[in-house]
C-alpha positions, 0 to 999 in steps of 0.5 A, a space after each residue: 500500500 502506498 504512503 498516501 493510502 495509509 494517510 487517506 485511511 487514517 483521515 477517513 477512519 477518523 472522519 467516519 468512525 470518530 467524527 474527527 474532521 480537522 487534522 494537521 499535516 504535522 500530526 499525521 507525519 509524526 504518527 506514521 514517521 513520514 515527511 511533511 512533504 509526503 503528507 502534503 503530496 497525499 493531500 494534493 488530489 483530495 484538495 484539488 477535487 474538493 474532498 479536503 480544505 487546506 488552510 495553513 498547517 491544518 486541513 479539514 475533511 469536507 467530503 468524506 464520500 468523495 475522499 473514499 472514492 478517490 482512494 477506491 479509484 487510486 487503489 492498486 489491489 493487484 499490486 499488493 498480492 504476494 500469493 494467489 491460488 485456486 482453492 477447491 473449498 468454500 469461503 468459510 472453509 478457507 477462512 477457517 484455515 487462515 494462519 494466525 496473524 493474518 487479517 481478513 480483507 474484502 468479503 471476509 472482512 465485511 462478513 466478520 465485522 458486520 455478521 451478514 452478507 448481502 450476497 454469496 461470495 467465493 473469493 477470499 482475501 487475507 492481509 499477511 506479513 510476507 513471512 506467512 506466505 510459506 504457511 499459506 502455500 502449505 495450507 493452500 497449495 498452488 492449483 490450476 483454475 481461477 484464483 479465489 484465494 489472495 494474500 496481500 502484503 500487510 502494511 505496518 500500520 494496519 493493526 492500528 485499526 484492529 487485528 482481525 479485519 481491515 477497517 471498513 474504508 479499506 474494505 470498501 477501497 479493496 472491494 471496489 477493485 475486485 472483478 466479482 459480480 457480487 462486489 457491487 452488493 457488498 459495496 452498496 451495503 458497506 456504504 450504507 453502514 458507513 454513511 448512516 
């Protein structure tokens, strides 16, 4: 995940979950150990599109939904995949065999966080440290067929938002970038839960 995405996730999670809309670039730079110029650059597209309003050293979120869609359209989910394979199991079976230390992403994250599913799903996404890839290979060996199990590289700040599932904003950005027909149902349901 790119540094700007880590910043967008932090802004969105604070705005949606904690109703915090005002930030300083310095606080974000210090929290993640990024340079001020990295934070400034992360705000350039949201600022240009009216999702944030920058004034001096602080900025405020003016359109959370627009910022969410900016992240969703800029997200490169495929670039974070460190292992994928076809697994002849249903989603629940794959989720049950997940190694300790991984975080549910995508449909599994939605299901775990909200205890319902707007549609059936058969693709499973996990975030994990690259050191867990051998364990994934052991539990889910490479097989021919359309990949339905994806392991994505976990960024070092993901666990700030819980250690079991991705935060809703990240789940949304990730699902936006999947090709499954049922992603649209999950996206609609998730958006309704975030923007009540």
